[in-house]
C-alpha positions as CSV (number, residue, x, y, z in Angstrom):
1,M,-6.3,-3.7,-4.5
2,S,-6.7,-3.1,-0.8
3,T,-2.9,-3.8,-0.2
4,F,-2.1,-0.4,-1.8
5,N,-1.8,1.6,1.5
6,I,-1.8,5.3,2.4
7,Q,2.0,5.5,2.7
8,Q,2.4,4.1,-0.8
9,A,-0.1,6.5,-2.1
10,Q,1.7,9.5,-0.6
11,V,5.0,8.3,-2.1
12,L,3.5,7.9,-5.5
13,S,1.7,11.3,-5.4
14,E,5.0,13.0,-4.6
15,K,6.7,11.1,-7.4
16,I,4.1,12.3,-9.9
17,K,4.3,15.9,-8.6
18,H,8.1,16.0,-9.0
19,L,8.3,14.6,-12.5
20,D,9.8,17.0,-15.0
21,W,6.5,18.0,-16.6
22,T,8.1,20.7,-18.8
23,I,10.2,18.0,-20.6
24,I,7.2,15.6,-20.7
25,H,5.1,18.3,-22.4
26,E,7.9,19.1,-24.8
27,R,8.3,15.5,-25.9
28,L,4.6,15.0,-26.4
29,N,4.6,18.2,-28.5
30,Q,7.6,17.1,-30.6
31,Q,7.1,13.4,-31.1
32,G,3.6,12.6,-29.9
33,Y,4.7,10.5,-26.9
34,S,6.8,10.7,-23.8
35,H,8.7,7.8,-22.2
36,I,9.0,8.0,-18.4
37,E,11.5,5.4,-17.2
38,N,11.5,3.5,-13.9
39,F,8.3,5.1,-12.6
40,L,6.2,2.4,-11.0
41,S,8.0,0.1,-8.5
42,D,8.3,-3.7,-9.0
43,E,6.1,-4.2,-6.0
44,L,3.2,-2.1,-7.5
45,C,3.6,-3.7,-10.9
46,E,3.3,-7.1,-9.4
47,L,0.3,-6.0,-7.3
48,I,-1.6,-4.9,-10.4
49,K,-0.6,-8.0,-12.4
50,A,-1.6,-10.3,-9.5
51,H,-5.2,-9.1,-9.8
52,Y,-5.5,-10.1,-13.4
53,H,-7.6,-13.2,-12.5
54,H,-9.8,-11.4,-9.9
55,E,-12.8,-11.3,-12.1
56,D,-14.9,-9.2,-9.7
57,L,-12.7,-6.2,-10.5
58,Y,-13.7,-6.2,-14.2
59,R,-16.8,-5.2,-16.1
60,K,-15.8,-6.8,-19.5
61,T,-13.2,-9.2,-21.0
62,V,-12.3,-8.9,-24.7
63,N,-10.8,-11.7,-26.8
64,M,-8.8,-9.7,-29.4
65,Q,-9.0,-12.4,-32.1
66,R,-12.8,-12.4,-32.0
67,Y,-12.9,-8.7,-33.1
68,R,-9.8,-8.9,-35.3
69,F,-8.0,-6.5,-32.9
70,G,-5.0,-8.8,-32.8
71,E,-4.2,-11.8,-30.6
72,G,-4.5,-11.5,-26.8
73,E,-6.9,-10.5,-24.1
74,Y,-7.8,-7.4,-22.2
75,K,-10.1,-6.6,-19.3
76,Y,-11.8,-3.4,-18.5
77,F,-12.0,-2.5,-14.8
78,R,-15.3,-1.5,-13.4
79,H,-16.1,1.6,-11.4
80,P,-15.1,2.4,-8.7
81,L,-11.5,1.8,-9.8
82,P,-9.0,0.4,-7.3
83,N,-7.4,3.1,-5.3
84,L,-4.0,2.8,-7.0
85,L,-5.5,3.1,-10.5
86,Q,-7.8,6.0,-9.4
87,L,-4.8,7.9,-8.1
88,L,-2.8,7.4,-11.3
89,R,-5.7,8.5,-13.5
90,T,-6.6,11.5,-11.5
91,Q,-3.2,12.9,-10.8
92,F,-1.7,12.4,-14.3
93,Y,-4.8,14.1,-15.8
94,S,-4.2,17.3,-13.7
95,H,-0.7,17.6,-15.1
96,L,-1.7,16.8,-18.7
97,V,-4.8,19.0,-19.0
98,P,-2.8,22.3,-19.7
99,L,-1.1,20.6,-22.7
100,A,-4.4,19.2,-23.9
101,N,-6.0,22.6,-23.8
102,A,-3.0,24.1,-25.6
103,W,-3.3,21.5,-28.4
104,F,-6.9,22.3,-29.0
105,A,-6.4,26.0,-28.9
106,N,-3.5,25.7,-31.5
107,L,-5.8,23.8,-33.8
108,N,-8.7,26.3,-33.2
109,I,-10.9,23.6,-31.8
110,N,-13.6,25.0,-29.5
111,R,-13.1,22.6,-26.6
112,Q,-11.4,23.2,-23.3
113,Y,-10.9,20.5,-20.6
114,P,-11.7,21.2,-16.9
115,A,-8.9,21.3,-14.4
116,S,-10.2,18.4,-12.4
117,H,-10.6,14.9,-13.7
118,E,-13.9,14.5,-11.8
119,A,-15.4,17.5,-13.7
120,F,-14.2,15.9,-17.0
121,L,-15.9,12.6,-16.1
122,Q,-19.1,14.6,-15.6
123,Q,-18.8,15.7,-19.2
124,C,-18.4,12.1,-20.2
125,Q,-21.5,11.1,-18.3
126,Q,-23.5,13.9,-19.9
127,A,-22.6,12.3,-23.3
128,G,-23.7,8.9,-22.2
129,Q,-20.1,7.7,-21.4
130,N,-20.1,6.3,-17.9
131,K,-18.2,3.0,-18.2
132,A,-14.6,2.7,-17.0
133,T,-11.9,2.4,-19.7
134,V,-8.9,1.6,-17.6
135,L,-7.7,-1.9,-18.7
136,I,-5.1,-4.6,-18.3
137,L,-3.8,-6.3,-21.4
138,H,-2.2,-9.8,-21.6
139,Y,-0.4,-11.3,-24.6
140,R,1.2,-14.7,-25.0
141,Q,3.7,-15.9,-27.6
142,H,2.6,-14.7,-31.1
143,G,0.2,-12.2,-29.5
144,F,-0.1,-8.7,-31.0
145,N,-2.4,-5.6,-31.1
146,T,-3.3,-4.0,-34.4
147,L,-2.9,-0.2,-34.8
148,H,-5.8,1.7,-33.3
149,Q,-7.1,4.7,-31.5
150,D,-8.8,4.4,-28.1
151,L,-11.9,6.5,-28.7
152,Y,-15.0,5.4,-26.8
153,G,-17.5,8.1,-27.7
154,E,-17.9,11.8,-28.6
155,V,-15.9,13.0,-25.6
156,Y,-12.3,12.0,-25.3
157,F,-9.0,13.2,-23.8
158,P,-6.1,13.6,-26.4
159,I,-3.4,11.9,-24.2
160,Q,-3.4,8.4,-22.6
161,M,-1.1,6.2,-20.5
162,V,0.5,2.8,-20.8
163,I,2.5,1.1,-18.0
164,C,4.5,-2.0,-18.7
165,L,4.0,-4.5,-15.9
166,N,6.8,-7.0,-16.7
167,Q,10.2,-7.0,-18.1
168,A,11.1,-7.1,-21.8
169,N,13.8,-9.6,-22.8
170,A,13.3,-11.5,-19.5
171,D,9.6,-12.2,-19.2
172,F,8.9,-11.8,-23.0
173,K,10.6,-11.0,-26.3
174,G,9.2,-8.9,-29.1
175,G,6.0,-7.1,-28.1
176,E,7.3,-3.6,-28.7
177,L,5.0,-0.6,-28.6
178,V,4.5,0.7,-32.2
179,L,3.3,4.3,-32.9
180,T,2.5,5.7,-36.3
181,E,2.3,9.3,-37.2
182,Q,0.3,10.4,-40.3
183,I,1.1,13.8,-41.7
184,P,-1.3,15.2,-44.4
185,R,-0.1,14.3,-47.9
186,A,2.7,12.1,-46.6
187,Q,3.4,8.5,-45.8
188,S,3.1,7.3,-42.2
189,K,6.1,7.4,-39.9
190,A,6.5,4.5,-37.5
191,M,8.2,4.6,-34.1
192,V,9.1,1.5,-32.1
193,I,9.6,1.6,-28.3
194,Q,10.5,-1.2,-25.9
195,P,9.6,0.0,-22.4
196,N,11.0,-1.8,-19.3
197,K,9.0,-2.9,-16.3
198,G,7.5,0.1,-14.5
199,D,8.0,2.5,-17.4
200,V,5.2,4.9,-18.3
201,L,4.4,5.9,-21.9
202,L,2.2,8.9,-22.5
203,L,0.7,8.7,-26.0
204,T,-1.4,10.8,-28.3
205,T,-4.9,9.3,-28.3
206,H,-6.1,10.7,-31.6
207,F,-4.2,13.7,-33.0
208,R,-1.9,16.5,-32.0
209,P,-0.9,19.8,-33.5
210,K,2.3,20.3,-35.4
211,K,3.6,23.7,-36.5
212,G,4.2,24.3,-40.2
213,T,5.0,27.3,-42.3
214,H,1.3,28.4,-42.3
215,G,0.5,27.6,-38.7
216,Y,-0.5,24.5,-37.0
217,Y,-1.9,21.4,-38.7
218,R,-3.3,18.1,-37.4
219,V,-1.1,15.0,-37.1
220,N,-3.1,11.7,-36.6
221,M,-1.5,9.0,-34.5
222,K,-2.2,5.3,-33.8
223,H,-0.6,2.7,-31.6
224,G,-0.3,-1.0,-31.3
225,V,1.9,-3.9,-30.1
226,S,4.2,-5.9,-32.3
227,Q,4.1,-9.7,-32.2
228,L,5.6,-11.4,-29.2
229,T,8.2,-14.1,-30.1
230,Q,8.4,-15.5,-26.6
231,G,6.9,-15.3,-23.1
232,E,4.0,-13.3,-21.8
233,R,3.5,-9.6,-21.7
234,Y,1.2,-7.6,-19.3
235,S,0.5,-3.9,-19.4
236,L,-1.9,-1.4,-17.9
237,G,-3.7,1.1,-20.1
238,I,-5.1,4.3,-18.5
239,I,-7.5,6.2,-20.8
240,F,-8.8,9.4,-19.1
241,H,-12.3,9.4,-20.7
242,D,-15.0,6.9,-20.0
243,A,-16.9,4.8,-22.5
244,V,-20.4,4.3,-23.9
245,S,-19.9,0.6,-23.8
């Protein structure tokens, strides 16, 4: 994505820096996700989407029906990532790592994440996880994605990103993001979100802590995409850990 220039990178870096990270952390703590509206410009959304058919950028293409993951297609980028995606992955990580460390401390899990994303990827490599997990997803009419968790090995980061690359109710209908929250000894709670073009959703990858009367307990979460009734939907997924395969 060579048309992503230095000036655009500087603007995006400043935008990330000046997000209200206190509120973002609070929402992730309270509900397991945070919705950042109108983050990525139309120009950058179109730039990412336009590279969907540039096969040299990708290491793997997955037909979702083949594996019963749903109906649609996604492609994993290869390392090194395009500059735009590398910037998003690296800089969002640095703002999320304090919350990730607090979550694990609250649950008495003996794992702390390093401050830099580069150092975290070294931990992934030591565990045999060296393949990029950033992906672009494409759904047509009737497409959907079953509820799942994006775990690609022993090492994982507890928060991930989704960016919607086109506009709901204009480019497609249906295709809402669905989150489920499983509290111990209770039925699952479902949350349905319809992001607009350029919106970022930060999601719990696996579980998060929730405070009860006797301290913190683990709340498991999954996410998926409801069936499209019309059009085509594109989104970008940024997972902060790398994969075994």
